[in-house]
matplotlib code that plots the C-alpha trace (Angstrom):
import matplotlib.pyplot as plt

x = [42.5, 43.8, 46.7, 44.6, 42.0, 44.5, 46.1, 42.8, 42.0, 45.2, 44.8, 41.3, 42.7, 45.4, 43.1, 40.5, 43.1, 43.9, 40.7, 40.7, 41.8, 45.2, 45.5, 47.4, 49.3, 50.6, 49.9, 46.3, 46.4, 47.6, 45.3, 42.1, 39.8, 37.1, 33.8, 31.4, 27.7, 26.1, 22.6, 20.3, 18.8, 15.0, 12.9, 11.3, 7.7, 5.6, 5.0, 1.1, 0.9, -1.6, -2.1, -5.4, -7.7, -11.0, -12.6, -13.3, -13.9, -12.2, -14.3, -16.3, -17.7, -17.7, -18.7, -16.4, -14.0, -13.9, -12.5, -9.8, -9.6, -6.5, -6.4, -3.3, -3.5, -1.0, 1.2, 0.6, 0.5, 2.7, 4.4, 7.6, 10.7, 9.3, 11.7, 9.4, 9.2, 6.3, 5.1, 5.0, 3.3, 1.2, 2.0, -0.8, 0.5, -2.1, -1.8, 1.7, 2.8, 6.5, 7.7, 8.7, 12.4, 12.5, 16.2, 15.3, 12.9, 9.4, 9.2, 6.9, 5.3, 1.8, 1.7, 3.2, 1.3, 3.0, 1.2, 3.9, 1.7, 0.1, -3.0, -5.2, -7.5, -7.6, -9.7, -8.9, -10.2, -9.2, -10.2, -12.9, -11.5, -10.1, -7.6, -5.4, -4.9, -2.4, -1.0, 2.7, 3.7, 7.0, 9.3, 10.9, 13.1, 10.2, 11.6, 9.4, 9.5, 10.7, 8.7, 7.4, 3.8, 1.6, -2.1, -3.9, -4.0, -7.7, -9.1, -11.8, -13.8, -14.3, -17.5, -17.7, -19.9, -23.5, -25.1, -27.1, -30.7, -32.6, -34.8, -38.5, -41.1, -44.7, -47.6, -48.6, -45.2, -45.4]
y = [-30.2, -33.9, -34.5, -36.9, -34.4, -31.6, -34.0, -34.8, -31.1, -30.3, -33.1, -31.8, -28.2, -29.6, -31.6, -29.0, -26.6, -28.7, -27.9, -24.1, -22.1, -20.5, -16.7, -15.9, -13.3, -14.1, -10.4, -11.2, -13.9, -11.2, -8.2, -9.8, -7.6, -5.8, -7.7, -7.1, -6.2, -9.4, -8.3, -10.1, -7.8, -7.2, -9.6, -8.1, -7.6, -7.2, -3.4, -4.2, -6.2, -4.7, -5.6, -4.6, -5.3, -7.0, -6.6, -4.5, -1.3, 1.9, 3.9, 0.9, 0.7, -2.8, -4.2, -7.0, -9.2, -9.2, -10.9, -9.3, -10.5, -10.1, -9.4, -9.8, -9.2, -10.3, -12.1, -15.6, -16.1, -18.9, -19.8, -18.1, -19.4, -20.3, -18.6, -19.0, -15.8, -13.5, -15.3, -13.8, -13.9, -11.3, -9.1, -7.1, -3.8, -2.5, 0.9, 1.6, 5.0, 4.0, 3.6, 0.1, -0.2, -1.8, -3.3, -4.9, -7.8, -7.0, -7.2, -9.7, -8.3, -7.4, -4.5, -6.4, -9.7, -12.2, -14.9, -17.1, -20.2, -18.5, -17.2, -14.9, -14.0, -13.5, -12.5, -9.6, -8.6, -5.1, -2.9, -0.3, 2.8, 3.8, 1.6, 1.6, -1.7, -1.8, -5.0, -5.4, -8.5, -10.2, -12.4, -15.7, -13.8, -11.6, -8.4, -6.3, -6.6, -4.1, -2.2, -2.0, -3.7, -2.1, -1.7, 1.6, 2.1, 1.9, 3.1, 1.0, 2.1, -0.8, 0.0, -1.2, -4.4, -3.8, -3.7, -6.7, -5.9, -6.9, -9.9, -9.1, -10.1, -10.7, -8.8, -11.9, -11.8, -8.2]
z = [3.7, 3.4, 1.1, -1.1, -1.7, -2.6, -5.1, -6.8, -6.9, -8.6, -11.1, -12.1, -12.5, -14.7, -16.8, -17.2, -18.1, -21.0, -22.8, -22.3, -25.2, -24.8, -25.8, -28.8, -27.1, -23.7, -22.4, -22.8, -20.2, -17.8, -18.9, -20.3, -22.3, -20.4, -20.3, -23.0, -21.9, -21.8, -21.4, -23.8, -26.5, -26.4, -28.5, -31.7, -31.8, -35.1, -35.7, -36.0, -32.6, -30.3, -26.6, -24.9, -21.9, -22.9, -19.6, -17.6, -19.8, -18.9, -16.2, -15.4, -11.7, -10.2, -6.9, -5.3, -7.1, -11.0, -13.8, -16.1, -19.6, -21.7, -25.4, -28.0, -31.8, -34.2, -31.8, -29.6, -26.0, -24.5, -21.2, -19.8, -21.1, -24.7, -27.3, -30.2, -32.2, -32.0, -28.8, -25.2, -21.7, -20.0, -17.0, -15.3, -13.7, -11.0, -9.5, -10.9, -12.1, -12.9, -16.5, -17.7, -18.1, -21.6, -20.9, -17.5, -16.6, -15.5, -11.7, -10.0, -7.0, -5.8, -8.5, -11.2, -11.6, -13.8, -15.9, -16.9, -17.6, -20.7, -18.9, -20.8, -17.8, -14.0, -11.1, -9.0, -5.6, -4.9, -1.9, -2.6, -4.5, -7.8, -9.4, -12.7, -14.8, -17.6, -19.5, -20.7, -22.8, -21.7, -23.8, -22.6, -20.1, -18.7, -20.7, -22.7, -26.4, -28.7, -29.5, -26.1, -26.1, -23.4, -23.3, -22.7, -18.9, -17.7, -14.5, -12.7, -9.4, -7.0, -4.9, -1.4, -0.8, -0.3, 3.2, 4.0, 4.2, 7.2, 6.7, 5.8, 7.9, 7.1, 8.5, 10.5, 12.4, 13.4]

ax = plt.figure().add_subplot(projection="3d")
ax.plot(x, y, z, "-o")
ax.set_aspect("equal")
plt.show()
């Protein structure tokens, strides 16, 4: 390391130390207090807030891709990062059985779909079979609200695509 760079680095360290608060007790400088838990607290939600899936209905049988429409009552929808009280954004859980950890951010993966731009609907293309859908409302930091705002878990059955019918021919072509 060049000597000129070392001198500048030392000067910056001395200068910045002038702005740091000094401990009242010199023993604190050698044995700092243990770090406090800095995890942000859960954002509060109104007790009467309700999260629900408008469409599809529970038990519905659907062929092909389908829209999913989200509903929220007594709160507002906004983009991720917005810290306005009583506002959040949607996360759609697809085929998940694990419980949501209220102290951790909601994951973002193929089973935890994130709608951080404030979307209130999406389109899903799921393979044929039975699937579960559930909404969770996340705060600015993607953490669940307190109390936890989740929709009822619904089940939909995606049917296989219809087989193409052979083209009909007229009697004259037979």
